[in-house]
Short mmCIF file of the C-alpha atoms (twelve columns), coordinates in Angstrom:
data_MODEL
# 
_entry.id   MODEL 
# 
loop_
_atom_site.group_PDB 
_atom_site.id 
_atom_site.type_symbol 
_atom_site.label_atom_id 
_atom_site.label_alt_id 
_atom_site.label_comp_id 
_atom_site.label_asym_id 
_atom_site.label_seq_id 
_atom_site.Cartn_x 
_atom_site.Cartn_y 
_atom_site.Cartn_z 
_atom_site.pdbx_PDB_model_num 
ATOM 1   C CA . MET A 1   110.878 98.463  108.470 1 
ATOM 2   C CA . ALA A 2   108.394 100.228 109.769 1 
ATOM 3   C CA . SER A 3   104.228 98.563  110.465 1 
ATOM 4   C CA . GLN A 4   101.203 101.499 108.979 1 
ATOM 5   C CA . VAL A 5   101.322 103.003 111.730 1 
ATOM 6   C CA . ALA A 6   104.427 104.108 112.561 1 
ATOM 7   C CA . HIS A 7   104.800 105.662 108.910 1 
ATOM 8   C CA . VAL A 8   101.642 107.622 109.009 1 
ATOM 9   C CA . VAL A 9   103.296 109.655 111.157 1 
ATOM 10  C CA . TYR A 10  107.305 110.063 109.844 1 
ATOM 11  C CA . ALA A 11  105.083 111.493 106.462 1 
ATOM 12  C CA . LYS A 12  103.058 113.884 109.025 1 
ATOM 13  C CA . LYS A 13  106.659 114.863 110.264 1 
ATOM 14  C CA . TYR A 14  107.498 115.299 106.855 1 
ATOM 15  C CA . LEU A 15  103.990 117.902 105.476 1 
ATOM 16  C CA . GLU A 16  104.142 119.713 108.091 1 
ATOM 17  C CA . GLN A 17  108.168 120.856 107.265 1 
ATOM 18  C CA . HIS A 18  106.609 120.560 103.575 1 
ATOM 19  C CA . PRO A 19  102.974 122.023 102.882 1 
ATOM 20  C CA . GLY A 20  102.847 122.727 99.398  1 
ATOM 21  C CA . MET A 21  103.091 118.848 98.974  1 
ATOM 22  C CA . ASN A 22  99.418  116.955 98.423  1 
ATOM 23  C CA . ALA A 23  99.231  115.579 102.125 1 
ATOM 24  C CA . ASP A 24  96.036  113.390 100.573 1 
ATOM 25  C CA . LEU A 25  98.536  111.433 97.870  1 
ATOM 26  C CA . PHE A 26  101.492 111.305 100.646 1 
ATOM 27  C CA . LEU A 27  100.042 109.255 102.340 1 
ATOM 28  C CA . LEU A 28  98.607  107.325 99.736  1 
ATOM 29  C CA . GLY A 29  101.410 106.594 98.066  1 
ATOM 30  C CA . THR A 30  103.648 106.274 101.567 1 
ATOM 31  C CA . LEU A 31  100.870 103.109 102.724 1 
ATOM 32  C CA . LEU A 32  101.073 101.325 99.378  1 
ATOM 33  C CA . PRO A 33  104.674 99.543  99.329  1 
ATOM 34  C CA . ASP A 34  103.543 96.665  102.232 1 
ATOM 35  C CA . ILE A 35  100.857 95.973  100.234 1 
ATOM 36  C CA . ARG A 36  102.312 92.435  98.907  1 
ATOM 37  C CA . ARG A 37  101.209 91.953  102.804 1 
ATOM 38  C CA . VAL A 38  97.428  90.762  101.149 1 
ATOM 39  C CA . THR A 39  98.944  89.474  97.987  1 
ATOM 40  C CA . ASP A 40  100.675 86.896  95.688  1 
ATOM 41  C CA . GLU A 41  100.375 89.276  93.042  1 
ATOM 42  C CA . VAL A 42  103.923 91.742  94.555  1 
ATOM 43  C CA . LYS A 43  106.478 90.482  96.071  1 
ATOM 44  C CA . ARG A 44  108.992 92.775  98.317  1 
ATOM 45  C CA . LYS A 45  111.659 93.549  95.567  1 
ATOM 46  C CA . ASP A 46  108.880 94.819  93.452  1 
ATOM 47  C CA . THR A 47  107.758 97.793  95.726  1 
ATOM 48  C CA . HIS A 48  110.779 98.043  97.634  1 
ATOM 49  C CA . ILE A 49  113.568 98.494  95.746  1 
ATOM 50  C CA . SER A 50  112.587 100.742 93.067  1 
ATOM 51  C CA . HIS A 51  115.152 103.502 93.487  1 
ATOM 52  C CA . GLU A 52  120.029 103.682 92.991  1 
ATOM 53  C CA . GLU A 53  119.574 105.601 95.187  1 
ATOM 54  C CA . LEU A 54  117.560 106.363 98.573  1 
ATOM 55  C CA . ASP A 55  117.399 110.156 99.189  1 
ATOM 56  C CA . LEU A 56  114.138 112.821 99.979  1 
ATOM 57  C CA . GLU A 57  114.243 115.094 96.606  1 
ATOM 58  C CA . PHE A 58  111.991 114.316 95.032  1 
ATOM 59  C CA . GLU A 59  111.582 116.556 91.763  1 
ATOM 60  C CA . GLY A 60  110.026 115.500 89.147  1 
ATOM 61  C CA . VAL A 61  107.531 113.025 90.274  1 
ATOM 62  C CA . THR A 62  104.020 112.723 91.370  1 
ATOM 63  C CA . PRO A 63  102.980 113.247 95.555  1 
ATOM 64  C CA . PHE A 64  102.091 109.224 95.226  1 
ATOM 65  C CA . GLU A 65  105.529 108.384 94.842  1 
ATOM 66  C CA . ALA A 66  107.267 110.315 96.658  1 
ATOM 67  C CA . GLY A 67  104.907 109.412 98.959  1 
ATOM 68  C CA . TRP A 68  105.948 105.804 97.897  1 
ATOM 69  C CA . LYS A 69  109.902 107.183 97.883  1 
ATOM 70  C CA . PHE A 70  109.288 108.570 101.076 1 
ATOM 71  C CA . HIS A 71  108.449 104.926 103.387 1 
ATOM 72  C CA . LEU A 72  111.586 103.502 101.041 1 
ATOM 73  C CA . TRP A 73  113.369 106.723 102.877 1 
ATOM 74  C CA . CYS A 74  111.928 106.139 106.413 1 
ATOM 75  C CA . ASP A 75  112.669 102.038 106.666 1 
ATOM 76  C CA . MET A 76  116.236 102.331 106.202 1 
ATOM 77  C CA . ARG A 77  116.597 105.451 108.673 1 
ATOM 78  C CA . ARG A 78  114.522 103.157 111.099 1 
ATOM 79  C CA . GLU A 79  117.212 100.494 110.593 1 
ATOM 80  C CA . GLU A 80  120.413 103.083 111.701 1 
ATOM 81  C CA . ILE A 81  118.406 105.314 114.791 1 
ATOM 82  C CA . LEU A 82  117.689 101.498 116.101 1 
ATOM 83  C CA . ASN A 83  121.061 100.423 115.909 1 
ATOM 84  C CA . LYS A 84  122.115 103.695 117.746 1 
ATOM 85  C CA . TYR A 85  120.434 103.173 120.373 1 
ATOM 86  C CA . GLU A 86  121.574 99.160  120.065 1 
ATOM 87  C CA . PHE A 87  118.266 97.982  120.127 1 
ATOM 88  C CA . TYR A 88  118.601 94.633  119.003 1 
ATOM 89  C CA . LYS A 89  120.632 93.402  121.680 1 
ATOM 90  C CA . LEU A 90  117.503 93.843  123.821 1 
ATOM 91  C CA . SER A 91  115.425 90.686  124.272 1 
ATOM 92  C CA . TYR A 92  112.360 89.466  122.039 1 
ATOM 93  C CA . THR A 93  113.644 92.380  119.476 1 
ATOM 94  C CA . ILE A 94  115.069 89.650  117.185 1 
ATOM 95  C CA . ASP A 95  112.813 86.648  117.748 1 
ATOM 96  C CA . HIS A 96  110.643 88.122  114.820 1 
ATOM 97  C CA . ASP A 97  110.427 91.434  113.044 1 
ATOM 98  C CA . VAL A 98  107.146 92.817  112.896 1 
ATOM 99  C CA . PRO A 99  106.248 92.393  116.862 1 
ATOM 100 C CA . PRO A 100 108.282 95.230  117.527 1 
ATOM 101 C CA . LYS A 101 106.384 97.147  115.027 1 
ATOM 102 C CA . LEU A 102 102.767 96.337  116.206 1 
ATOM 103 C CA . LEU A 103 104.722 98.351  119.221 1 
ATOM 104 C CA . GLU A 104 106.192 100.755 117.387 1 
ATOM 105 C CA . ASP A 105 101.912 101.770 116.258 1 
ATOM 106 C CA . GLU A 106 100.581 100.968 119.782 1 
ATOM 107 C CA . LEU A 107 103.393 103.796 120.868 1 
ATOM 108 C CA . VAL A 108 102.489 106.429 118.453 1 
ATOM 109 C CA . TYR A 109 99.354  106.299 117.626 1 
ATOM 110 C CA . GLU A 110 98.257  109.340 119.343 1 
ATOM 111 C CA . LYS A 111 101.154 111.391 117.226 1 
ATOM 112 C CA . TYR A 112 97.701  111.276 114.812 1 
ATOM 113 C CA . LYS A 113 95.102  113.485 114.570 1 
ATOM 114 C CA . ASN A 114 93.328  112.946 111.104 1 
ATOM 115 C CA . TRP A 115 92.721  109.231 110.973 1 
ATOM 116 C CA . GLU A 116 88.629  109.851 110.414 1 
ATOM 117 C CA . LYS A 117 90.329  111.276 107.497 1 
ATOM 118 C CA . LEU A 118 92.849  109.899 106.322 1 
ATOM 119 C CA . ARG A 119 89.932  106.819 106.698 1 
ATOM 120 C CA . LEU A 120 88.145  108.073 104.580 1 
ATOM 121 C CA . ILE A 121 90.663  108.831 102.100 1 
ATOM 122 C CA . LEU A 122 91.768  105.244 102.016 1 
ATOM 123 C CA . ASN A 123 88.789  103.732 101.391 1 
ATOM 124 C CA . ASN A 124 87.532  105.916 98.718  1 
ATOM 125 C CA . PRO A 125 91.383  106.075 96.628  1 
ATOM 126 C CA . PRO A 126 92.073  107.714 93.069  1 
ATOM 127 C CA . GLU A 127 92.650  105.714 90.152  1 
ATOM 128 C CA . ILE A 128 96.464  105.144 91.671  1 
ATOM 129 C CA . LYS A 129 97.781  103.786 88.067  1 
ATOM 130 C CA . ASN A 130 96.934  107.881 87.371  1 
ATOM 131 C CA . TYR A 131 99.328  108.709 89.300  1 
ATOM 132 C CA . ILE A 132 102.423 106.545 89.146  1 
ATOM 133 C CA . GLY A 133 104.922 106.780 85.778  1 
ATOM 134 C CA . VAL A 134 102.813 110.132 84.954  1 
ATOM 135 C CA . SER A 135 104.593 112.266 81.798  1 
ATOM 136 C CA . SER A 136 103.697 116.084 82.889  1 
ATOM 137 C CA . ALA A 137 103.307 116.647 78.925  1 
ATOM 138 C CA . PHE A 138 100.119 114.822 78.756  1 
ATOM 139 C CA . ALA A 139 98.895  113.845 82.138  1 
ATOM 140 C CA . PRO A 140 95.523  114.939 82.258  1 
ATOM 141 C CA . ALA A 141 94.832  118.702 84.312  1 
ATOM 142 C CA . ASP A 142 94.165  117.265 87.408  1 
ATOM 143 C CA . VAL A 143 97.729  115.484 87.498  1 
ATOM 144 C CA . LYS A 144 100.058 118.611 85.453  1 
ATOM 145 C CA . ALA A 145 99.604  120.227 88.484  1 
ATOM 146 C CA . LEU A 146 101.060 117.412 90.803  1 
ATOM 147 C CA . VAL A 147 103.385 116.537 88.656  1 
ATOM 148 C CA . GLY A 148 107.380 117.826 88.244  1 
ATOM 149 C CA . LYS A 149 109.594 119.242 85.172  1 
ATOM 150 C CA . LYS A 150 109.863 115.099 83.925  1 
ATOM 151 C CA . ALA A 151 108.496 111.748 84.130  1 
ATOM 152 C CA . SER A 152 108.809 109.739 86.459  1 
ATOM 153 C CA . VAL A 153 110.460 106.333 85.342  1 
ATOM 154 C CA . ASP A 154 111.139 103.815 88.185  1 
ATOM 155 C CA . PHE A 155 108.137 102.760 89.282  1 
ATOM 156 C CA . ASP A 156 105.869 100.445 87.855  1 
ATOM 157 C CA . LEU A 157 103.016 98.741  89.905  1 
ATOM 158 C CA . LYS A 158 101.748 95.131  88.468  1 
ATOM 159 C CA . VAL A 159 99.037  94.529  90.692  1 
ATOM 160 C CA . SER A 160 95.495  95.584  90.086  1 
ATOM 161 C CA . GLN A 161 93.167  98.899  91.231  1 
ATOM 162 C CA . GLU A 162 90.865  95.893  93.277  1 
ATOM 163 C CA . THR A 163 93.597  94.474  95.608  1 
ATOM 164 C CA . ILE A 164 95.179  98.156  96.573  1 
ATOM 165 C CA . GLU A 165 91.419  99.014  97.769  1 
ATOM 166 C CA . ARG A 166 91.790  96.223  99.295  1 
ATOM 167 C CA . TRP A 167 94.864  96.913  101.244 1 
ATOM 168 C CA . TYR A 168 93.851  100.358 102.231 1 
ATOM 169 C CA . ALA A 169 90.211  99.039  103.421 1 
ATOM 170 C CA . ILE A 170 92.360  96.115  105.603 1 
ATOM 171 C CA . LEU A 171 94.508  99.802  106.719 1 
ATOM 172 C CA . ALA A 172 90.849  101.886 107.050 1 
ATOM 173 C CA . LYS A 173 90.125  99.777  109.792 1 
ATOM 174 C CA . TYR A 174 93.137  99.011  111.100 1 
ATOM 175 C CA . PHE A 175 93.182  102.972 111.587 1 
ATOM 176 C CA . GLU A 176 90.207  102.358 113.460 1 
ATOM 177 C CA . LYS A 177 92.046  102.954 116.924 1 
ATOM 178 C CA . LYS A 178 94.828  102.651 119.314 1 
ATOM 179 C CA . PRO A 179 95.953  99.273  118.105 1 
ATOM 180 C CA . ASP A 180 96.107  96.527  121.070 1 
ATOM 181 C CA . ASP A 181 96.045  92.612  121.118 1 
ATOM 182 C CA . LYS A 182 92.561  92.565  119.932 1 
ATOM 183 C CA . THR A 183 93.419  94.530  116.347 1 
ATOM 184 C CA . ILE A 184 96.941  94.539  116.356 1 
ATOM 185 C CA . LYS A 185 95.384  90.064  115.850 1 
ATOM 186 C CA . ALA A 186 92.384  90.951  113.445 1 
ATOM 187 C CA . PHE A 187 95.072  92.671  111.304 1 
ATOM 188 C CA . LEU A 188 97.370  89.806  111.378 1 
ATOM 189 C CA . PHE A 189 94.773  87.657  109.978 1 
ATOM 190 C CA . LYS A 190 94.133  90.068  106.948 1 
ATOM 191 C CA . GLN A 191 98.224  89.054  105.394 1 
ATOM 192 C CA . ARG A 192 98.032  85.070  104.783 1 
ATOM 193 C CA . LYS A 193 101.795 84.781  105.666 1 
ATOM 194 C CA . LEU A 194 101.110 86.133  109.071 1 
ATOM 195 C CA . ARG A 195 97.815  84.615  110.746 1 
ATOM 196 C CA . GLY A 196 98.945  81.257  111.380 1 
ATOM 197 C CA . GLN A 197 101.514 82.855  113.723 1 
ATOM 198 C CA . ALA A 198 98.819  85.482  114.916 1 
ATOM 199 C CA . GLU A 199 99.149  84.368  118.416 1 
ATOM 200 C CA . GLU A 200 102.529 83.902  118.962 1 
ATOM 201 C CA . LEU A 201 103.009 87.510  117.447 1 
ATOM 202 C CA . VAL A 202 100.571 89.133  119.211 1 
ATOM 203 C CA . ASP A 203 102.370 87.685  122.646 1 
ATOM 204 C CA . LEU A 204 105.824 88.712  121.683 1 
ATOM 205 C CA . VAL A 205 104.304 92.477  121.480 1 
ATOM 206 C CA . GLY A 206 103.222 91.767  124.721 1 
ATOM 207 C CA . LYS A 207 106.480 91.121  126.385 1 
ATOM 208 C CA . LEU A 208 108.093 93.271  124.239 1 
ATOM 209 C CA . ARG A 209 105.468 96.052  126.074 1 
ATOM 210 C CA . ASN A 210 106.317 95.049  129.400 1 
ATOM 211 C CA . ASN A 211 110.244 96.191  128.124 1 
ATOM 212 C CA . SER A 212 110.505 99.487  129.713 1 
ATOM 213 C CA . ARG A 213 113.620 99.839  127.509 1 
ATOM 214 C CA . VAL A 214 112.228 98.335  124.210 1 
ATOM 215 C CA . VAL A 215 108.975 101.491 125.019 1 
ATOM 216 C CA . GLU A 216 111.564 104.608 125.891 1 
ATOM 217 C CA . ILE A 217 113.018 103.840 122.274 1 
ATOM 218 C CA . LEU A 218 110.609 103.327 119.276 1 
ATOM 219 C CA . PRO A 219 108.742 106.656 120.330 1 
ATOM 220 C CA . LYS A 220 112.206 108.592 118.950 1 
ATOM 221 C CA . ILE A 221 112.187 106.571 116.059 1 
ATOM 222 C CA . SER A 222 109.766 109.404 114.968 1 
ATOM 223 C CA . GLU A 223 110.809 111.600 116.895 1 
ATOM 224 C CA . GLU A 224 114.402 111.592 115.019 1 
ATOM 225 C CA . ILE A 225 113.462 110.291 111.521 1 
ATOM 226 C CA . LEU A 226 114.138 113.476 109.478 1 
ATOM 227 C CA . GLY A 227 116.983 114.238 112.209 1 
# 
């Protein structure tokens, strides 16, 4: 599983190879699944177990749903890459699952150049329910153009638009600059289950940052994510 900057960088690589995809909706979808971190409305299984089979086949879904599915696929693929490099045998990598993700965010931040535009989108998102499980036969005209031949039936997001907008606003703030100890701590404080561990987690990020092998491996994920 990756953190949010890394997911944007992975999505950038996919979008470069598929210029016909609606990038704005794809990115909004990619950033949606970890919303559980700021609400009790949904659990991880509600946003991460949506497909019987994870692949990069997006026919019949909206670009938003494609981005959502891409997030789940990348979480799986990321672990394959880390295991290949025996990442979890390195010191401090198994103390907590969050610090390696946050350090990866720091290391790959500059691989994406359109943070200002993305932050604007995140601070002004569309009504997300319009892009989930939409049938092209009954969708509004602007949505029809984004949907494939059939409707998606795998997405059932029971979370309010208000909560979605709050999550996106938190991400927009986090994306303002390359993550450092201060901004990482602020990001953790906005996640209720992690705020009590913020100091400890930032300390672990620092320990990982001082491990040259860790710093060498983490950027390889975005390089190899699509093969």
